[in-house]
C-alpha positions as CSV (number, residue, x, y, z in Angstrom):
1,M,89.4,96.0,102.2
2,K,91.2,93.0,103.5
3,R,92.9,91.4,106.4
4,F,96.7,91.2,105.9
5,V,97.1,94.3,103.7
6,V,99.1,97.5,103.8
7,R,96.3,99.9,103.2
8,A,93.7,99.6,106.0
9,L,92.3,96.3,107.0
10,I,94.5,93.3,107.8
11,V,95.1,90.3,110.3
12,V,96.4,86.5,111.7
13,V,99.0,81.9,112.5
14,A,101.4,77.9,112.5
15,T,104.1,76.0,114.3
16,L,107.5,74.8,113.1
17,G,105.9,71.6,112.0
18,I,103.4,73.7,110.0
19,V,100.1,71.8,110.0
20,F,97.5,73.3,107.7
21,A,93.9,73.7,108.8
22,Q,91.3,71.6,107.0
23,V,88.3,73.1,105.3
24,A,85.3,72.3,107.4
25,P,82.4,70.2,106.1
26,A,80.3,72.3,108.4
27,S,76.5,71.9,108.6
28,A,74.4,74.7,107.1
29,T,73.5,75.9,110.6
30,A,77.1,76.0,111.7
31,S,78.1,77.7,108.5
32,D,75.3,80.3,108.8
33,K,76.4,81.1,112.4
34,L,80.0,81.6,111.2
35,A,78.8,83.8,108.4
36,N,76.7,85.9,110.8
37,D,79.8,86.3,113.0
38,L,81.8,87.5,110.1
39,A,79.1,89.9,109.2
40,A,79.1,91.2,112.8
41,L,82.8,91.6,112.7
42,W,83.0,93.6,109.4
43,T,80.0,95.7,110.5
44,N,81.8,96.6,113.7
45,V,85.0,97.5,111.9
46,L,83.4,99.6,109.2
47,E,81.1,101.4,111.7
48,T,83.6,102.1,114.4
49,P,85.3,105.5,114.5
50,S,89.0,105.6,113.6
51,D,90.3,106.5,117.1
52,L,88.6,103.3,118.4
53,N,89.5,101.1,115.4
54,P,92.5,98.8,115.0
55,F,92.5,99.7,111.3
56,G,92.3,103.4,112.0
57,T,94.3,105.6,114.4
58,G,93.3,103.4,117.4
59,G,95.8,100.7,116.5
60,E,96.4,97.4,118.3
61,D,94.9,98.7,121.6
62,F,91.6,97.9,120.0
63,A,92.5,94.6,118.4
64,C,90.0,92.7,120.5
65,I,86.7,93.3,118.8
66,D,83.5,92.4,120.7
67,I,81.0,91.0,118.3
68,G,78.4,90.1,120.9
69,G,77.2,86.9,122.6
70,R,80.4,86.8,124.8
71,T,82.4,86.4,121.6
72,V,85.6,88.4,120.8
73,S,87.5,88.5,117.6
74,P,91.2,89.1,117.7
75,F,91.4,91.1,114.5
76,A,94.0,93.7,113.6
77,G,96.9,94.5,111.3
78,G,100.5,93.6,111.9
79,E,102.6,90.5,112.5
80,K,102.1,90.2,116.2
81,F,99.6,91.5,118.8
82,T,98.1,90.6,122.1
83,C,94.4,90.2,123.0
84,T,93.2,90.0,126.6
85,V,89.8,88.3,127.2
86,E,87.7,87.3,130.2
87,P,87.0,83.6,131.1
88,R,84.2,81.9,129.2
89,T,84.8,84.1,126.1
90,K,84.6,82.5,122.7
91,L,87.1,83.5,120.1
92,F,86.0,84.1,116.5
93,V,89.3,83.7,114.5
94,V,89.6,85.0,111.0
95,G,92.4,83.3,109.2
96,F,91.9,85.5,106.2
97,S,89.0,87.7,105.0
98,F,88.4,90.3,102.3
99,E,85.7,92.9,102.3
100,C,84.6,95.1,99.4
101,S,82.2,98.1,99.7
102,T,80.9,101.1,97.8
103,F,82.9,103.5,100.0
104,D,85.7,105.7,98.7
105,D,88.6,103.7,97.3
106,D,87.7,100.5,99.1
107,C,89.2,97.5,97.2
108,G,91.2,100.0,95.1
109,R,88.1,101.4,93.5
110,E,89.6,104.8,92.6
111,T,93.4,104.2,92.7
112,Q,94.0,100.8,91.1
113,P,93.3,100.0,87.5
114,D,92.0,96.5,88.4
115,G,90.3,97.6,91.6
116,C,86.7,96.6,92.3
117,K,84.2,98.6,90.3
118,G,81.1,96.9,91.6
119,T,78.3,98.8,93.1
120,T,75.7,96.1,93.8
121,A,75.9,93.5,96.5
122,P,76.5,90.6,94.1
123,E,79.2,92.5,92.3
124,L,80.9,93.4,95.6
125,L,80.8,89.8,96.7
126,D,82.4,88.7,93.4
127,C,85.2,91.2,94.1
128,A,85.7,89.9,97.7
129,R,85.8,86.3,96.4
130,E,88.3,87.2,93.7
131,L,90.6,89.2,96.1
132,D,90.5,86.7,99.0
133,V,92.8,83.7,99.2
134,K,91.6,80.7,97.2
135,E,92.9,78.0,99.7
136,A,92.3,77.7,103.4
137,P,95.0,79.3,105.5
138,G,96.5,77.3,108.4
139,V,95.3,78.1,111.9
140,T,96.8,76.6,115.0
141,V,96.0,77.1,118.7
142,D,98.9,76.3,121.0
143,G,100.4,74.3,118.2
144,K,97.3,72.3,117.4
145,S,95.6,72.7,114.0
146,V,92.0,73.8,114.0
147,T,89.4,73.5,111.2
148,V,88.4,76.6,109.3
149,T,85.3,77.2,107.2
150,E,84.8,79.2,104.1
151,V,81.9,81.6,104.5
152,E,80.4,84.6,102.6
153,V,78.6,87.7,103.7
154,P,76.4,88.6,100.7
155,K,75.2,92.0,101.8
156,L,75.8,94.4,104.6
157,K,74.1,97.8,104.9
158,I,76.7,100.1,106.6
159,L,76.2,103.6,108.1
160,L,79.5,105.4,108.6
161,P,80.2,107.2,111.9
162,D,82.0,110.5,112.4
163,D,85.8,110.1,111.9
164,N,85.4,106.9,110.0
165,I,88.3,104.9,108.5
166,F,87.3,106.0,104.9
167,G,87.4,109.7,105.7
168,E,83.8,110.1,104.3
169,P,81.2,112.4,105.9
170,A,79.4,111.0,108.9
171,G,76.1,109.4,108.0
172,T,77.3,108.2,104.6
173,R,75.5,104.9,103.7
174,G,76.9,102.1,101.7
175,V,76.8,98.4,100.9
176,S,79.5,95.9,101.7
177,A,80.1,92.2,101.0
178,A,82.7,89.8,102.3
179,H,84.4,86.4,101.9
180,G,86.5,84.7,104.6
181,W,88.1,81.7,106.2
182,V,87.0,81.5,109.8
183,T,86.6,79.4,112.9
184,L,84.9,79.8,116.3
185,L,86.9,78.6,119.3
186,D,85.3,77.5,122.6
187,P,86.5,79.5,125.6
188,L,90.2,78.8,126.4
189,T,91.5,78.1,129.9
190,P,92.9,81.0,132.0
191,G,96.5,81.7,131.0
192,I,98.4,82.5,127.9
193,H,97.7,81.0,124.5
194,T,99.1,81.4,121.0
195,I,97.2,81.5,117.8
196,E,99.2,81.3,114.6
197,I,98.1,81.7,111.0
198,T,100.0,80.7,107.9
199,D,99.2,81.0,104.2
200,S,98.7,77.9,102.0
201,D,102.4,77.8,101.3
202,G,103.2,77.6,105.1
203,N,104.5,81.2,105.5
204,L,103.7,82.6,108.9
205,L,101.5,85.6,108.6
206,N,100.6,86.5,112.2
207,T,101.1,85.4,115.8
208,T,98.4,86.5,118.2
209,T,98.9,86.0,122.0
210,I,95.6,85.4,123.8
211,V,95.6,86.2,127.5
212,V,92.7,84.7,129.4
213,T,92.3,86.4,132.7
214,P,91.8,84.2,135.9
215,G,88.2,83.4,136.8
216,H,86.5,84.9,139.8
């Protein structure tokens, strides 16, 4: 399951000058924090009912995903969407990420000849690495390039809710692993901001408008 795909899970952005984000030489602590944030994001997506899920029937109304600690991730499918956040909210931006799990047809398990056949966490992580982009996407905020870090989520234990995005029975348990290119932004000033994501060839993938409400 990935961000920027037709099937279920997708997401997000560059300027006319197209400046590519650099891969971060992040410390182990910073990298671990980003990996934990990606784990929280994918757990939220997989365990949220379809009608409240941007990758289910909920659509872009639920594109702003709260991953805890006053941190929101603008994560949804489509070329453009808007995310409204409160002041002092950090933004966890996923330039690109791919998730693979043991659930029905995730990563083309049942429908694609070359789909992921893995059932263990290491095998699923290998699938996610293989299917994710190999070079850092470009991420800009209000036209300025920001650094992205390559991170991995080696194992998630997922419990599916009723009306889940896989269409499996409520209470179904599974294992997931993920790879991604991510960054954590400090709170933006009140007003309107633009996040753009491009692929490694400079093609614009998504434009996300971030509206930070006025402080009180």
